[in-house]
PAVEXZA-93239 format. One record per residue (C-alpha): x negated, y negated, z; residue number from 1. Coordinates in Angstrom, 3 decimals. Layout:
% PAVEXZA-93239
<r u="X" v="Y" w="Z" seq="NUM"/>
...
% end
This chain:
% PAVEXZA-93239
<r u="-0.017" v="0.019" w="0.013" seq="1"/>
<r u="-1.305" v="-3.439" w="-0.957" seq="2"/>
<r u="-1.744" v="-6.037" w="1.739" seq="3"/>
<r u="0.594" v="-8.987" w="0.961" seq="4"/>
<r u="-0.344" v="-11.071" w="3.936" seq="5"/>
<r u="-0.913" v="-14.777" w="3.285" seq="6"/>
<r u="-4.546" v="-15.706" w="3.928" seq="7"/>
<r u="-3.947" v="-19.412" w="3.723" seq="8"/>
<r u="-4.463" v="-21.658" w="6.691" seq="9"/>
<r u="-1.508" v="-23.596" w="8.205" seq="10"/>
<r u="-3.027" v="-26.788" w="6.781" seq="11"/>
<r u="-3.155" v="-25.256" w="3.315" seq="12"/>
<r u="0.441" v="-24.091" w="3.615" seq="13"/>
<r u="1.536" v="-27.573" w="4.810" seq="14"/>
<r u="-0.369" v="-29.198" w="1.873" seq="15"/>
<r u="1.312" v="-26.767" w="-0.579" seq="16"/>
<r u="4.744" v="-27.587" w="0.875" seq="17"/>
<r u="4.048" v="-31.330" w="0.656" seq="18"/>
<r u="2.830" v="-30.939" w="-2.992" seq="19"/>
<r u="6.005" v="-28.983" w="-3.890" seq="20"/>
<r u="8.191" v="-31.570" w="-2.220" seq="21"/>
<r u="6.569" v="-34.313" w="-4.238" seq="22"/>
<r u="7.085" v="-32.331" w="-7.480" seq="23"/>
<r u="10.713" v="-31.696" w="-6.500" seq="24"/>
<r u="11.309" v="-35.380" w="-5.666" seq="25"/>
<r u="9.853" v="-36.383" w="-9.033" seq="26"/>
<r u="12.043" v="-33.806" w="-10.845" seq="27"/>
<r u="15.145" v="-35.033" w="-9.002" seq="28"/>
<r u="14.310" v="-38.683" w="-9.792" seq="29"/>
<r u="13.942" v="-37.759" w="-13.456" seq="30"/>
<r u="17.310" v="-35.942" w="-13.462" seq="31"/>
<r u="18.898" v="-38.930" w="-11.783" seq="32"/>
<r u="17.571" v="-41.247" w="-14.471" seq="33"/>
<r u="18.694" v="-38.925" w="-17.244" seq="34"/>
<r u="22.126" v="-38.481" w="-15.734" seq="35"/>
<r u="22.706" v="-42.178" w="-15.116" seq="36"/>
<r u="25.562" v="-43.561" w="-17.170" seq="37"/>
<r u="23.387" v="-46.445" w="-18.524" seq="38"/>
<r u="20.832" v="-43.951" w="-19.696" seq="39"/>
<r u="23.395" v="-41.821" w="-21.405" seq="40"/>
<r u="25.037" v="-44.898" w="-23.044" seq="41"/>
<r u="21.627" v="-46.143" w="-24.157" seq="42"/>
<r u="20.801" v="-42.823" w="-25.694" seq="43"/>
<r u="24.125" v="-42.653" w="-27.402" seq="44"/>
<r u="23.773" v="-46.203" w="-28.733" seq="45"/>
<r u="20.277" v="-45.506" w="-30.012" seq="46"/>
<r u="21.564" v="-42.406" w="-31.819" seq="47"/>
<r u="24.451" v="-44.345" w="-33.474" seq="48"/>
<r u="22.102" v="-47.159" w="-34.487" seq="49"/>
<r u="19.737" v="-44.650" w="-36.015" seq="50"/>
<r u="22.600" v="-42.985" w="-37.884" seq="51"/>
<r u="23.922" v="-46.344" w="-39.111" seq="52"/>
<r u="20.375" v="-47.379" w="-40.274" seq="53"/>
<r u="20.007" v="-44.072" w="-42.152" seq="54"/>
<r u="23.510" v="-44.360" w="-43.732" seq="55"/>
<r u="22.821" v="-48.057" w="-44.757" seq="56"/>
<r u="19.437" v="-47.012" w="-46.202" seq="57"/>
<r u="20.999" v="-44.353" w="-48.305" seq="58"/>
<r u="23.758" v="-46.709" w="-49.389" seq="59"/>
<r u="21.191" v="-49.358" w="-50.356" seq="60"/>
<r u="19.254" v="-46.825" w="-52.455" seq="61"/>
<r u="22.440" v="-45.708" w="-54.132" seq="62"/>
<r u="23.695" v="-49.228" w="-54.900" seq="63"/>
<r u="20.269" v="-50.225" w="-56.090" seq="64"/>
<r u="20.360" v="-47.286" w="-58.559" seq="65"/>
<r u="23.762" v="-48.357" w="-59.845" seq="66"/>
<r u="22.693" v="-51.963" w="-60.279" seq="67"/>
<r u="19.599" v="-50.784" w="-62.158" seq="68"/>
<r u="21.692" v="-48.553" w="-64.374" seq="69"/>
<r u="24.156" v="-51.398" w="-65.179" seq="70"/>
<r u="21.317" v="-53.770" w="-65.808" seq="71"/>
<r u="19.836" v="-51.270" w="-68.210" seq="72"/>
<r u="23.053" v="-51.445" w="-70.226" seq="73"/>
<r u="22.743" v="-55.215" w="-70.748" seq="74"/>
<r u="18.981" v="-55.800" w="-70.850" seq="75"/>
<r u="16.426" v="-54.128" w="-73.123" seq="76"/>
<r u="13.012" v="-52.854" w="-72.117" seq="77"/>
<r u="11.371" v="-56.297" w="-72.468" seq="78"/>
<r u="14.012" v="-57.905" w="-70.264" seq="79"/>
<r u="15.787" v="-59.683" w="-73.097" seq="80"/>
<r u="19.599" v="-59.587" w="-73.008" seq="81"/>
<r u="21.344" v="-57.201" w="-75.388" seq="82"/>
<r u="23.745" v="-59.697" w="-77.011" seq="83"/>
<r u="25.789" v="-56.871" w="-78.695" seq="84"/>
<r u="26.799" v="-55.819" w="-75.191" seq="85"/>
<r u="26.684" v="-59.117" w="-73.258" seq="86"/>
<r u="28.937" v="-61.165" w="-75.647" seq="87"/>
<r u="31.973" v="-58.796" w="-75.528" seq="88"/>
<r u="31.797" v="-58.529" w="-71.744" seq="89"/>
<r u="31.571" v="-62.319" w="-71.435" seq="90"/>
<r u="34.530" v="-62.886" w="-73.771" seq="91"/>
<r u="36.527" v="-60.273" w="-71.778" seq="92"/>
<r u="35.560" v="-62.023" w="-68.436" seq="93"/>
<r u="36.558" v="-65.444" w="-69.839" seq="94"/>
<r u="39.872" v="-63.930" w="-71.061" seq="95"/>
<r u="40.660" v="-62.442" w="-67.607" seq="96"/>
<r u="39.811" v="-65.685" w="-65.788" seq="97"/>
<r u="41.955" v="-67.599" w="-68.268" seq="98"/>
<r u="44.923" v="-65.289" w="-67.770" seq="99"/>
<r u="44.542" v="-65.563" w="-64.006" seq="100"/>
<r u="44.378" v="-69.428" w="-64.195" seq="101"/>
<r u="47.494" v="-69.481" w="-66.509" seq="102"/>
<r u="49.379" v="-67.269" w="-64.085" seq="103"/>
<r u="48.423" v="-69.448" w="-61.125" seq="104"/>
<r u="49.375" v="-72.585" w="-63.051" seq="105"/>
<r u="52.798" v="-71.116" w="-63.988" seq="106"/>
<r u="53.509" v="-70.188" w="-60.366" seq="107"/>
<r u="52.893" v="-73.725" w="-59.284" seq="108"/>
<r u="55.401" v="-75.215" w="-61.739" seq="109"/>
% end
């Protein structure tokens, strides 16, 4: 049978107990901070902000791609406007604005 007797001195045992108490107190303090409502809300807020930033970043990239694609339809490789595409769109826009103005003018009368 193996001898399981503790060979530490009372002072060593007290020091070990004191060290374990300090570790336990530190752990309890950490749990208290993590479980505090302000900490939980701060963590949740940080997560939401991170998700919003990520979503906005993805949206920006997507919108930027669409804008570049549309721009490519009206501008050639050198950056000059493609008149065969710009002029019909401009005429259409002027027509729509004219119709809206006419409708607004008729409502006022």
